[in-house]
LUMTI-448777 format. One line per 5 residues: number of its first residue (from 1); their letters; for each residue y, x, z of C-alpha. Coordinates in nm, 4 decimals. Layout:
<nodes>
NUM> A> Y X Z ~ ...
</nodes>
This chain:
<nodes>
1> MAEEK> 9.4449 5.2905 -1.0343 ~ 9.5053 4.9443 -1.1758 ~ 9.8150 4.7613 -1.0637 ~ 9.7650 4.5082 -0.7918 ~ 9.7731 4.1461 -0.9034
6> TTTEV> 10.0690 3.9346 -0.8076 ~ 10.0282 3.6100 -0.6242 ~ 10.1301 3.4189 -0.9346 ~ 9.8712 3.6023 -1.1494 ~ 9.5950 3.5377 -0.8975
11> AETAE> 9.6926 3.1734 -0.8809 ~ 9.6975 3.1467 -1.2570 ~ 9.3604 3.3156 -1.2809 ~ 9.2084 3.0877 -1.0164 ~ 9.3561 2.7886 -1.1913
16> VKQEV> 9.2049 2.8953 -1.5234 ~ 8.8673 2.9639 -1.3568 ~ 8.8712 2.6192 -1.2012 ~ 8.9614 2.4692 -1.5360 ~ 8.6718 2.6546 -1.6993
21> KETAP> 8.4289 2.5266 -1.4407 ~ 8.5449 2.1684 -1.4881 ~ 8.5302 2.1781 -1.8670 ~ 8.2127 2.3894 -1.9129 ~ 7.9224 2.1577 -1.8304
26> KQDPK> 7.8212 2.0711 -2.1807 ~ 7.8081 2.4150 -2.3333 ~ 7.7444 2.7745 -2.2683 ~ 8.0340 2.9669 -2.0985 ~ 8.0540 3.2227 -2.3742
31> EFLEN> 8.0663 2.9530 -2.6372 ~ 8.3281 2.7748 -2.4279 ~ 8.5523 3.0811 -2.4182 ~ 8.5096 3.1528 -2.7843 ~ 8.5931 2.7961 -2.8870
36> FDWDK> 8.8544 2.7233 -2.6201 ~ 9.1702 2.5627 -2.7635 ~ 9.4504 2.7566 -2.6031 ~ 9.7204 2.5601 -2.7813 ~ 9.6594 2.2600 -2.5589
41> YEEGI> 9.7682 2.4619 -2.2563 ~ 10.0861 2.6213 -2.3967 ~ 10.3170 2.3670 -2.2421 ~ 10.4357 2.4732 -1.8966 ~ 10.2070 2.7750 -1.8949
46> ERVDE> 10.3175 3.1251 -1.9585 ~ 10.1041 3.2827 -2.2293 ~ 9.8569 3.5348 -2.0850 ~ 9.8697 3.8685 -2.2522 ~ 9.5627 4.0467 -2.3884
51> SKLEE> 9.5008 4.2486 -2.0688 ~ 9.4960 3.9313 -1.8614 ~ 9.2530 3.7713 -2.1049 ~ 9.0150 4.0653 -2.0790 ~ 9.0337 4.0455 -1.7028
56> FEKLV> 8.9557 3.6744 -1.7217 ~ 8.6506 3.7332 -1.9372 ~ 8.5334 3.9955 -1.6901 ~ 8.5622 3.7493 -1.4022 ~ 8.3680 3.4895 -1.5956
61> AENFV> 8.0905 3.7429 -1.6661 ~ 8.0752 3.8403 -1.2995 ~ 8.0700 3.4896 -1.1554 ~ 7.8710 3.2858 -1.4024 ~ 7.5050 3.3171 -1.5131
66> DTADE> 7.3548 3.2395 -1.8485 ~ 7.1438 2.9376 -1.7590 ~ 6.8866 2.9701 -2.0341 ~ 6.5562 2.7861 -1.9909 ~ 6.2502 2.9719 -1.8436
71> EVVEG> 6.4699 3.2521 -1.7094 ~ 6.4252 3.4102 -1.3661 ~ 6.7447 3.4817 -1.1751 ~ 6.8364 3.5620 -0.8182 ~ 6.9918 3.2924 -0.6016
76> TVTHL> 7.1228 3.2527 -0.2493 ~ 7.0107 2.9953 0.0050 ~ 7.3260 2.8037 0.0940 ~ 7.1839 2.5134 0.2874 ~ 6.8510 2.4016 0.4382
81> TDREA> 6.7273 2.0510 0.5096 ~ 6.3983 1.9260 0.6481 ~ 6.2496 1.9150 0.3010 ~ 6.4668 2.1165 0.0660 ~ 6.6602 2.4368 0.0191
86> IIDIN> 6.9929 2.4430 -0.1668 ~ 7.0193 2.7499 -0.3910 ~ 7.3365 2.8865 -0.5479 ~ 7.2876 3.0882 -0.8631 ~ 7.6614 3.0949 -0.9629
91> AKSEG> 7.6121 2.8174 -1.2136 ~ 7.8300 2.5084 -1.2518 ~ 7.6128 2.3410 -0.9927 ~ 7.3655 2.4351 -0.7247 ~ 6.9898 2.3766 -0.7483
96> VISLN> 6.7467 2.2120 -0.5080 ~ 6.3942 2.3474 -0.4347 ~ 6.1302 2.1864 -0.2133 ~ 6.0464 2.3831 0.1006 ~ 5.6769 2.3562 0.0004
101> EFRYN> 5.7431 2.6382 -0.2401 ~ 5.8438 2.8584 0.0541 ~ 5.5405 2.7855 0.2691 ~ 5.4383 3.1497 0.2611 ~ 5.7818 3.2398 0.4084
106> QDLKI> 5.8218 3.0573 0.7392 ~ 6.1339 3.2603 0.8237 ~ 6.3486 3.1416 0.5326 ~ 6.7168 3.1073 0.6372 ~ 7.0650 3.0521 0.4928
111> GDKVE> 7.1916 3.3566 0.3098 ~ 6.8469 3.4822 0.1980 ~ 6.8179 3.6013 -0.1569 ~ 6.5334 3.4353 -0.3501 ~ 6.4063 3.4524 -0.7065
116> VLIDI> 6.4151 3.1267 -0.8993 ~ 6.3310 3.0087 -1.2467 ~ 6.5847 2.7955 -1.4338 ~ 6.3458 2.5197 -1.5276 ~ 6.5990 2.2705 -1.6679
121> REDKS> 6.9724 2.3381 -1.7003 ~ 7.0617 1.9749 -1.6546 ~ 6.8388 1.6786 -1.5886 ~ 6.9295 1.3130 -1.6445 ~ 7.1453 1.3120 -1.3334
126> GQLVL> 7.3214 1.6340 -1.4337 ~ 7.1321 1.8359 -1.1699 ~ 7.0213 2.1971 -1.2244 ~ 6.6401 2.2141 -1.1816 ~ 6.5059 2.5392 -1.0286
131> SHRKA> 6.1563 2.6594 -0.9288 ~ 6.0831 2.9349 -0.6846 ~ 5.7039 2.9082 -0.7306 ~ 5.7244 2.9645 -1.1063 ~ 5.9695 3.2472 -1.0628
136> RTIMA> 5.7453 3.4089 -0.8055 ~ 5.4435 3.3763 -1.0360 ~ 5.6253 3.5319 -1.3323 ~ 5.7592 3.8153 -1.1221 ~ 5.4177 3.8601 -0.9596
141> WDRVN> 5.2468 3.9087 -1.2969 ~ 5.5148 4.1593 -1.3930 ~ 5.4592 4.3471 -1.0697 ~ 5.0790 4.3319 -1.1025 ~ 5.0935 4.4641 -1.4587
146> AAHDN> 5.3285 4.7411 -1.3486 ~ 5.1016 4.8296 -1.0568 ~ 4.8004 4.8443 -1.2901 ~ 4.9791 5.0559 -1.5509 ~ 5.1250 5.2951 -1.2955
151> EEVVT> 4.8134 5.2982 -1.0702 ~ 5.0273 5.1972 -0.7757 ~ 4.8924 5.0910 -0.4365 ~ 4.9633 4.7267 -0.3526 ~ 4.9277 4.5296 -0.0314
156> GFVKC> 4.7371 4.2047 -0.0317 ~ 4.6281 3.9385 0.2140 ~ 4.2567 3.8561 0.2331 ~ 4.2535 3.4772 0.2167 ~ 3.8853 3.3844 0.2231
161> RTKGG> 3.5338 3.4819 0.1357 ~ 3.3699 3.3768 -0.1908 ~ 3.0439 3.4392 -0.3708 ~ 3.0081 3.8103 -0.4315 ~ 3.3350 3.9153 -0.2692
166> MIVDV> 3.6755 3.8065 -0.1342 ~ 3.9895 3.6259 -0.2558 ~ 4.3062 3.8328 -0.2022 ~ 4.6693 3.7205 -0.2330 ~ 4.8625 3.9899 -0.4216
171> FGIEA> 5.2286 3.9051 -0.4946 ~ 5.1323 3.5375 -0.4792 ~ 4.8462 3.5761 -0.7286 ~ 4.4891 3.5126 -0.6205 ~ 4.2950 3.8284 -0.7085
176> FLPGS> 3.9205 3.8903 -0.6755 ~ 3.7874 4.1693 -0.4549 ~ 3.4173 4.2333 -0.5372 ~ 3.1914 4.3101 -0.2424 ~ 3.1017 4.6455 -0.3990
181> QIDVK> 3.4728 4.7406 -0.4060 ~ 3.5473 4.6782 -0.0387 ~ 3.4184 5.0115 0.0854 ~ 3.2108 5.3082 -0.0257 ~ 2.9245 5.1889 0.1946
186> PIRDY> 2.7560 4.8489 0.1621 ~ 2.9303 4.5726 0.3562 ~ 2.7078 4.3120 0.5184 ~ 2.9745 4.1095 0.7076 ~ 3.2567 4.0023 0.4762
191> DQYVG> 3.4080 3.7712 0.7358 ~ 3.5457 4.0644 0.9348 ~ 3.8100 4.1192 0.6625 ~ 3.9314 3.7589 0.6311 ~ 4.2915 3.7125 0.7495
196> KNMEF> 4.3792 4.0833 0.7265 ~ 4.6305 4.2724 0.5133 ~ 4.4785 4.5599 0.3194 ~ 4.5852 4.8068 0.0543 ~ 4.4356 4.7849 -0.2931
201> KVVKI> 4.4455 4.9189 -0.6423 ~ 4.4612 4.6832 -0.9377 ~ 4.1595 4.7885 -1.1453 ~ 4.1361 4.5115 -1.4055 ~ 4.3540 4.2365 -1.5547
206> NHEFK> 4.2328 3.9658 -1.7895 ~ 4.5444 3.8170 -1.9478 ~ 4.3520 3.5535 -2.1393 ~ 4.1948 3.3988 -1.8292 ~ 4.4676 3.5169 -1.5875
211> NVVVS> 4.2178 3.7050 -1.3720 ~ 4.2981 4.0062 -1.1558 ~ 4.0403 4.2372 -0.9950 ~ 4.1421 4.4697 -0.7129 ~ 3.9593 4.7451 -0.5263
216> HKALI> 3.9933 4.8944 -0.1824 ~ 3.7105 5.1378 -0.2459 ~ 3.9115 5.3105 -0.5201 ~ 4.1714 5.4188 -0.2629 ~ 3.9241 5.6093 -0.0498
221> EADIE> 3.6981 5.7443 -0.3233 ~ 3.9369 6.0230 -0.4098 ~ 3.9492 6.1426 -0.0487 ~ 3.5728 6.1077 -0.0192 ~ 3.5187 6.3018 -0.3399
226> EQKKE> 3.7098 6.5957 -0.1975 ~ 3.5187 6.5652 0.1282 ~ 3.1931 6.5397 -0.0666 ~ 3.2624 6.8614 -0.2578 ~ 3.3358 7.0421 0.0664
231> IISQL> 3.0143 6.9169 0.2306 ~ 2.7984 6.9981 -0.0735 ~ 2.9349 7.3509 -0.0924 ~ 2.8212 7.4134 0.2658 ~ 2.4691 7.2639 0.2387
236> EKGQV> 2.1757 7.4865 0.3296 ~ 1.8056 7.4198 0.3792 ~ 1.7224 7.3775 0.7441 ~ 2.0778 7.2744 0.8321 ~ 2.1059 6.9894 1.0843
241> LEGVV> 2.3757 6.7283 1.0159 ~ 2.4829 6.4027 1.1714 ~ 2.4684 6.0964 0.9508 ~ 2.4759 5.7180 0.9523 ~ 2.1990 5.4938 0.8228
246> KNITS> 2.3490 5.3441 0.5079 ~ 2.0546 5.1593 0.3568 ~ 1.6876 5.0962 0.4377 ~ 1.4215 5.0495 0.1703 ~ 1.0436 5.0236 0.1785
251> YGVFI> 1.0075 5.3876 0.0718 ~ 1.2749 5.5505 0.2870 ~ 1.6218 5.5558 0.4439 ~ 1.9534 5.6571 0.2853 ~ 2.1790 5.8533 0.5189
256> DLGGV> 2.5567 5.8869 0.4720 ~ 2.6497 6.2426 0.5601 ~ 3.0225 6.1767 0.5234 ~ 3.0554 6.0871 0.1561 ~ 2.7269 6.2479 0.0557
261> DGLVH> 2.4058 6.0455 0.0595 ~ 2.0636 6.1867 0.1372 ~ 1.7178 6.0288 0.1476 ~ 1.4708 6.0469 0.4339 ~ 1.1353 5.9540 0.2865
266> ITDLS> 0.9168 5.7251 0.4971 ~ 0.6695 6.0091 0.5507 ~ 0.9482 6.2254 0.6983 ~ 1.0675 5.9670 0.9520 ~ 0.7909 5.9987 1.2086
271> WSRIN> 0.4822 6.2057 1.2763 ~ 0.3009 5.8775 1.3332 ~ 0.2107 5.6454 1.0472 ~ 0.4564 5.3594 0.9993 ~ 0.4471 5.0597 0.7674
276> HPNEV> 0.8230 5.0268 0.7155 ~ 1.1245 5.2480 0.8000 ~ 1.2856 4.9716 1.0089 ~ 1.0211 5.0463 1.2729 ~ 1.2047 5.3729 1.3405
281> VELDQ> 1.5729 5.3265 1.2430 ~ 1.8268 5.0484 1.1995 ~ 2.1400 5.0025 0.9873 ~ 2.4587 5.1837 1.0950 ~ 2.2603 5.3944 1.3417
286> KLNVV> 2.3912 5.7469 1.3964 ~ 2.1276 6.0197 1.4022 ~ 2.0703 6.3858 1.3336 ~ 1.8723 6.4897 1.0274 ~ 1.7611 6.8216 0.8823
291> ILDFD> 1.8056 6.9219 0.5180 ~ 1.4617 6.9809 0.3661 ~ 1.5526 7.0343 0.0009 ~ 1.8028 6.9525 -0.2763 ~ 1.8303 6.9925 -0.6528
296> DNKSR> 2.0386 7.2519 -0.8343 ~ 2.3623 7.0532 -0.8324 ~ 2.2866 6.9164 -0.4844 ~ 2.3190 6.5595 -0.6053 ~ 1.9786 6.4634 -0.4639
301> IQLGL> 1.9333 6.5686 -0.1054 ~ 1.6011 6.5355 0.0762 ~ 1.6327 6.4919 0.4513 ~ 1.3888 6.4855 0.7405 ~ 1.3938 6.3254 1.0831
306> KQLEK> 1.0536 6.4038 1.2300 ~ 1.1056 6.7766 1.1634 ~ 1.3542 6.7842 1.4530 ~ 1.0652 6.7228 1.6920 ~ 0.7687 6.9441 1.7782
311> HPWDA> 0.4565 6.8696 1.5763 ~ 0.2170 6.6551 1.7832 ~ -0.0753 6.8841 1.7006 ~ 0.1109 7.1703 1.8694 ~ 0.1406 6.9585 2.1806
316> LGDEI> -0.2260 6.8531 2.1740 ~ -0.3956 6.9588 2.4925 ~ -0.6668 7.2265 2.4956 ~ -0.8908 6.9988 2.6950 ~ -1.0031 6.8163 2.3783
321> KIGDK> -1.3083 6.9840 2.2257 ~ -1.6048 6.9034 2.0046 ~ -1.8377 6.6511 2.1634 ~ -1.5685 6.4879 2.3767 ~ -1.5074 6.1150 2.3701
326> VKGKV> -1.1570 6.0048 2.2733 ~ -0.9853 5.6675 2.2465 ~ -0.7331 5.5566 1.9885 ~ -0.6056 5.2894 1.7503 ~ -0.7138 5.2389 1.3908
331> VVIAD> -0.4002 5.2971 1.1799 ~ -0.5354 5.3215 0.8248 ~ -0.8535 5.2043 0.6555 ~ -0.9890 5.3318 0.3246 ~ -1.3207 5.2710 0.1492
336> YGAFL> -1.4492 5.6083 0.2656 ~ -1.3475 5.5723 0.6301 ~ -1.0823 5.4934 0.8907 ~ -0.8106 5.7032 1.0573 ~ -0.7955 5.6805 1.4358
341> EVAEG> -0.4714 5.7843 1.6091 ~ -0.5855 5.9540 1.9301 ~ -0.2297 6.0660 2.0217 ~ 0.1120 6.0062 1.8679 ~ 0.1014 6.1814 1.5312
346> VEGLI> -0.2561 6.3088 1.5814 ~ -0.5234 6.1359 1.3754 ~ -0.8931 6.1841 1.3200 ~ -1.1072 6.0562 1.0345 ~ -1.4121 5.8427 1.1024
351> HVSEM> -1.6131 5.8679 0.7832 ~ -1.8072 5.5569 0.6886 ~ -2.1304 5.7541 0.7224 ~ -2.0409 5.8167 1.0892 ~ -1.9874 5.4489 1.1658
356> SWSTH> -2.3532 5.3450 1.1588 ~ -2.6975 5.5035 1.1703 ~ -2.7820 5.2976 0.8648 ~ -2.8132 5.4903 0.5412 ~ -2.7231 5.1783 0.3467
361> LRSAQ> -2.3863 5.2419 0.1792 ~ -2.1114 5.0101 0.3022 ~ -1.7308 5.0037 0.3265 ~ -1.5302 5.0928 0.6372 ~ -1.3878 4.7384 0.6401
366> DFVKV> -1.7353 4.6157 0.7371 ~ -1.7075 4.7944 1.0712 ~ -1.3404 4.8151 1.1804 ~ -0.9946 4.6766 1.1035 ~ -0.6394 4.8072 1.1472
371> GDQLE> -0.5197 4.7802 1.5056 ~ -0.8662 4.8036 1.6657 ~ -0.8855 5.0105 1.9827 ~ -1.1933 5.2325 1.9533 ~ -1.3784 5.5035 2.1352
376> AVVLT> -1.5181 5.7871 1.9260 ~ -1.6856 6.1258 1.9597 ~ -1.5142 6.4427 1.8305 ~ -1.7422 6.5934 1.5652 ~ -1.5172 6.8682 1.4234
381> LDRED> -1.1782 7.0034 1.5311 ~ -0.9544 7.2389 1.3300 ~ -0.6221 7.3004 1.5034 ~ -0.4894 7.5338 1.2339 ~ -0.5419 7.2887 0.9489
386> RKMSL> -0.4702 6.9990 1.1879 ~ -0.7863 6.8117 1.1004 ~ -1.0311 6.6223 1.3171 ~ -1.3449 6.4273 1.2267 ~ -1.4808 6.1587 1.4566
391> GIKQL> -1.7904 5.9420 1.4838 ~ -1.8699 5.6128 1.6526 ~ -2.2411 5.5854 1.5751 ~ -2.2966 5.8749 1.8144 ~ -2.2074 5.6405 2.1004
396> TPDPW> -2.5433 5.4600 2.0492 ~ -2.8963 5.6099 2.0466 ~ -3.0377 5.7213 1.7130 ~ -3.2924 5.4529 1.6160 ~ -3.5069 5.7153 1.4416
401> TDITT> -3.5770 5.8841 1.7751 ~ -3.8757 5.6583 1.8544 ~ -3.9444 5.5405 1.4990 ~ -4.3165 5.6214 1.5140 ~ -4.3565 5.3988 1.8181
406> KYPVG> -4.1606 5.1036 1.6810 ~ -4.2751 5.1192 1.3192 ~ -4.6175 5.2848 1.2878 ~ -4.7958 5.2905 0.9524 ~ -4.9770 4.9620 0.8913
411> SKHKG> -4.7520 4.7556 1.1208 ~ -4.5966 4.4379 0.9840 ~ -4.2289 4.3371 1.0319 ~ -3.9519 4.1197 0.8927 ~ -3.6433 4.2639 0.7267
416> IVRNF> -3.3298 4.1629 0.5344 ~ -3.2788 4.2565 0.1692 ~ -2.9607 4.4664 0.1619 ~ -2.9670 4.6041 -0.1915 ~ -3.1933 4.6645 -0.4884
421> TNFGV> -3.2195 4.9033 -0.7797 ~ -3.4243 4.9099 -1.0974 ~ -3.7176 5.0667 -0.9152 ~ -3.7222 4.8777 -0.5864 ~ -3.5657 4.6880 -0.2972
426> FVELE> -3.3930 4.8247 0.0168 ~ -3.4820 4.6283 0.3275 ~ -3.3097 4.6708 0.6668 ~ -3.5457 4.6345 0.9608 ~ -3.2660 4.6930 1.2146
431> EGIDG> -2.9255 4.8651 1.2255 ~ -2.9938 5.2179 1.1050 ~ -3.3515 5.1593 0.9873 ~ -3.3828 5.0941 0.6146 ~ -3.6986 5.1044 0.4058
436> LIYIS> -3.7761 5.0938 0.0348 ~ -4.0173 4.8552 -0.1332 ~ -4.1149 4.9839 -0.4761 ~ -4.1239 4.7214 -0.7484 ~ -4.5011 4.7619 -0.7768
441> DLSWT> -4.5427 4.6656 -0.4108 ~ -4.3635 4.3324 -0.4363 ~ -4.6472 4.1182 -0.5791 ~ -5.0208 4.1450 -0.6417 ~ -5.0144 3.9347 -0.9531
446> KKIKH> -4.6632 3.9016 -1.0983 ~ -4.5399 4.1543 -1.3499 ~ -4.1786 4.2157 -1.2302 ~ -3.9348 4.3978 -1.4565 ~ -3.6433 4.3947 -1.2086
451> PSEFV> -3.6350 4.3122 -0.8333 ~ -3.3702 4.0436 -0.8940 ~ -3.6465 3.8340 -1.0540 ~ -3.8245 3.8247 -0.7198 ~ -3.5607 3.8399 -0.4408
456> TVGDT> -3.1850 3.8172 -0.3806 ~ -2.9612 4.0102 -0.1412 ~ -2.9765 3.8540 0.2043 ~ -3.3334 3.7235 0.1740 ~ -3.5736 3.7805 0.4616
461> LEVEV> -3.9022 3.9452 0.3615 ~ -4.2216 4.0233 0.5445 ~ -4.3132 4.3881 0.4988 ~ -4.5796 4.6350 0.5982 ~ -4.5100 5.0008 0.6752
466> LELDV> -4.6928 5.2072 0.4120 ~ -4.5514 5.5558 0.4718 ~ -4.3234 5.7157 0.7329 ~ -4.1281 6.0428 0.6938 ~ -3.9508 6.1114 1.0231
471> EGRKL> -3.7840 6.4369 0.9172 ~ -3.6642 6.2945 0.5866 ~ -3.5726 5.9662 0.7592 ~ -3.7584 5.7730 0.4880 ~ -3.9611 5.4595 0.5275
476> SLGHK> -4.1877 5.3206 0.2524 ~ -4.2605 4.9493 0.2784 ~ -4.4698 4.6950 0.0934 ~ -4.4422 4.3195 0.0651 ~ -4.7604 4.2320 -0.1220
481> QTTDN> -4.9629 4.4111 0.1434 ~ -4.8786 4.1359 0.3913 ~ -5.1122 3.9008 0.1986 ~ -5.4713 3.9325 0.0722 ~ -5.5182 4.0775 -0.2717
486> PWDKY> -5.6237 3.7826 -0.4905 ~ -5.7716 4.0237 -0.7438 ~ -6.0576 4.0910 -0.5044 ~ -6.1594 3.7268 -0.5414 ~ -6.0848 3.7103 -0.9119
491> EKEFA> -6.3013 4.0179 -0.9785 ~ -6.6101 3.8018 -0.9311 ~ -6.4664 3.4792 -1.0716 ~ -6.3559 3.6429 -1.3942 ~ -6.6357 3.8956 -1.4300
496> LGTTH> -6.7326 4.0291 -1.7723 ~ -6.9125 3.7708 -1.9805 ~ -6.7966 3.4672 -1.7850 ~ -6.6466 3.1827 -1.9851 ~ -6.3454 2.9695 -1.8950
501> KAAIT> -6.1592 2.6884 -2.0591 ~ -5.7827 2.7261 -2.1196 ~ -5.5026 2.6529 -2.3683 ~ -5.3029 2.8992 -2.5747 ~ -4.9732 2.9530 -2.3861
506> EIVDK> -4.7931 3.1805 -2.6305 ~ -4.8552 3.3441 -2.9673 ~ -4.7483 3.7124 -2.9853 ~ -4.7587 3.9755 -3.2590 ~ -5.1023 4.1128 -3.1804
511> GAVID> -5.2642 3.8016 -3.0439 ~ -5.2064 3.5280 -2.7903 ~ -5.1524 3.4747 -2.4163 ~ -5.3438 3.2270 -2.2028 ~ -5.2975 3.1337 -1.8361
516> FNEDI> -5.6200 3.0678 -1.6470 ~ -5.4199 2.9996 -1.3242 ~ -5.0872 3.0979 -1.1633 ~ -5.2133 3.4528 -1.1029 ~ -5.4437 3.5324 -1.3962
521> TAFVP> -5.2902 3.5719 -1.7398 ~ -5.5201 3.6995 -2.0145 ~ -5.4556 3.8482 -2.3548 ~ -5.6535 3.7368 -2.6625 ~ -5.6492 3.9881 -2.9519
526> QRHLE> -5.5746 3.8538 -3.2987 ~ -5.9315 3.8861 -3.4272 ~ -6.0655 3.7019 -3.1246 ~ -5.8624 3.3892 -3.2034 ~ -6.0811 3.3014 -3.5024
531> KEDGK> -6.2733 2.9760 -3.4759 ~ -6.6183 2.9061 -3.6143 ~ -6.4711 2.7426 -3.9240 ~ -6.2714 3.0559 -4.0030 ~ -5.9349 2.9186 -3.8892
536> KLGKG> -5.7367 3.0574 -3.5911 ~ -5.6335 2.8934 -3.2669 ~ -5.2695 2.7832 -3.2418 ~ -5.0242 2.7443 -2.9546 ~ -5.1255 2.4698 -2.7115
541> EEAEF> -5.4783 2.4460 -2.8517 ~ -5.7461 2.4375 -2.5834 ~ -6.0787 2.6213 -2.6217 ~ -6.3491 2.8168 -2.4443 ~ -6.2849 3.1836 -2.3847
546> KIIEF> -6.5113 3.4654 -2.2786 ~ -6.3934 3.7522 -2.0560 ~ -6.4478 4.0736 -2.2472 ~ -6.2370 4.3029 -2.0175 ~ -6.1287 4.2826 -1.6489
551> NKEFK> -5.9333 4.5698 -1.4837 ~ -5.8299 4.4998 -1.1221 ~ -5.6299 4.8179 -1.0817 ~ -5.4045 4.7574 -1.3810 ~ -5.4263 4.3759 -1.3582
556> RVVAS> -5.5509 4.3551 -1.7164 ~ -5.7660 4.0689 -1.8449 ~ -5.8805 4.0357 -2.2081 ~ -6.0555 3.7224 -2.3381 ~ -6.2114 3.6105 -2.6667
561> HTAIF> -6.2838 3.2758 -2.8271 ~ -6.4580 3.4224 -3.1281 ~ -6.7138 3.5860 -2.9020 ~ -6.8380 3.2409 -2.7985 ~ -6.9905 3.1448 -3.1378
566> REEEQ> -7.0419 3.4995 -3.2600 ~ -7.2741 3.5593 -2.9658 ~ -7.4675 3.2476 -3.0668 ~ -7.4991 3.3810 -3.4173 ~ -7.6111 3.7132 -3.2831
571> RNVRA> -7.8694 3.5376 -3.0671 ~ -7.9996 3.3504 -3.3705 ~ -8.0182 3.6717 -3.5694 ~ -8.1992 3.8441 -3.2888 ~ -8.4466 3.5506 -3.2610
576> AKKKA> -8.5106 3.5551 -3.6351 ~ -8.5683 3.9276 -3.6274 ~ -8.8051 3.8866 -3.3358 ~ -9.0022 3.6092 -3.5113 ~ -9.0251 3.8104 -3.8307
581> ASSAE> -9.1489 4.1076 -3.6395 ~ -9.4136 3.8995 -3.4669 ~ -9.5428 3.7555 -3.7994 ~ -9.5702 4.0988 -3.9567 ~ -9.7619 4.2241 -3.6606
586> ENKPT> -10.0171 3.9488 -3.6984 ~ -10.0862 4.0247 -4.0721 ~ -10.1115 4.3998 -4.0272 ~ -10.4746 4.5393 -4.1204 ~ -10.6745 4.6979 -3.8415
591> LGDAN> -10.8919 5.0201 -3.8559 ~ -11.2126 4.8190 -3.8629 ~ -11.0868 4.6242 -4.1581 ~ -11.0137 4.9476 -4.3326 ~ -11.3633 5.0828 -4.2641
596> EQLQA> -11.5153 4.7650 -4.3946 ~ -11.3097 4.7824 -4.7065 ~ -11.4012 5.1462 -4.7533 ~ -11.7703 5.0683 -4.7043 ~ -11.7558 4.7862 -4.9543
601> LKDKM> -11.5905 5.0071 -5.2026 ~ -11.8546 5.2722 -5.1441 ~ -12.1325 5.0279 -5.1922 ~ -11.9766 4.9001 -5.5089 ~ -11.9536 5.2450 -5.6467
606> EGKK> -12.3134 5.3271 -5.5603 ~ -12.4364 5.0082 -5.7234 ~ -12.2783 5.1007 -6.0465 ~ -12.4698 5.4199 -6.0420
</nodes>
């Protein structure tokens, strides 16, 4: 044990220490000791031996700090005013720090140890300038880096909410907490965390931009991963588990089973048809679900909610049978029909053909819309396959029942053009009664290639019933039959041999076309276009034409211009032949003349003798 110091030695040491303090302001203590001129103090002072000098140096090292710039040291609060705190760091003088730098610590008191940065060793007034804020920042970055490298858990204070997450105070540094890193489940209300202390892990540091990212989710993921493995190992099809609605999408609901997520597809939420899952469940709702299926590694789990309830078809009463009338709501419409929900989860199909007695093809949207309350008749019922077909046209009488009374053959009516094909037009006389007008029965005179040349859909036409097939539910109609056949009149007007004046309307390959009136169009063969001078008629040229063919049945008329003057020539030829024949007849010798000539010849011969 070292010898105890005498009173004189202590006094000498204190005196030297005080002398060092008074003479040290302009240089570093170590430099001061190394360069100290001991000769100046030899007078009246007993020389200190080597052991005393070593002890002196030790005291200096223990009581003085190296006040280098930008260095963080620990100081003690020695005095407090309304605005400042006086800090002793064992330097030649004490430093002053504004209380604003201690705003986070409302309980600061004399004697507290605080970290400070030696900003300036001596300002113009000889004062030591310290900063607690800078020291805290430097130490905070050191602690944050250490926490990141060592994966330590730190405590932070959630200051406020910002876009995409929260701002957290960690060791005095403002760190960013992304919304996705708050918890393992989506957080919708960030404000509930503001003003609270929470534990975090430092997950990212950007030294260039001085950014720090922390995560609370990382702390609980490890525990959840263990819990998840345990849950997955125990999963079985048909198992019923309790879960919490984690997320709702248009196609289904994600359920948190305690670290493991499963999906309830929209079709497995309810036996009834729904448009969106939020009609059945809501966020954070607790409910029981059944495991329907999962993949090999059980990472995708298919859940069901409706399977926990009895199928509605099983609960359907036996009182419903074929032919009964039922009421329900239209829940779905397709082109081929509509689905009517007659009980919760029990639907029947009304095919479009069972919506109207009309055979004209239409869409289901023409008759009903979603949400309509309807009454229908049960047509078929299959409880095993859970299928039901319904009809609404059966609620009204079949219009074909008294068709022969309402629409006898030969009767005339008005109908609406509903559709047409290449061969004819479909006309609706009333709901459920459609008839067909063949293209040949549209007009007496017009040659129609397609019905669209004559009518349009929606037109009203007068028709006459031509044929009626009750069993086949077919009705043959005619439109031209409602008017007189003009060809009966034209048969006499344009009889064979009659002549008419007209102009050439069109020149075609084998001749020309002429219009005598709006109904009669005639064809002139090529050889019948020749004029008397040998030339041929051209388009627009007017001339006389002779009817050489008239067919009422096929509406065919053939005319000729050449026949006009050729007939005259033939008449002249016939007259000449007749005149020539008459002249020859007059000069022809008779039998008497022959006898006389014979007698004269006989007499002549006898005279010679």
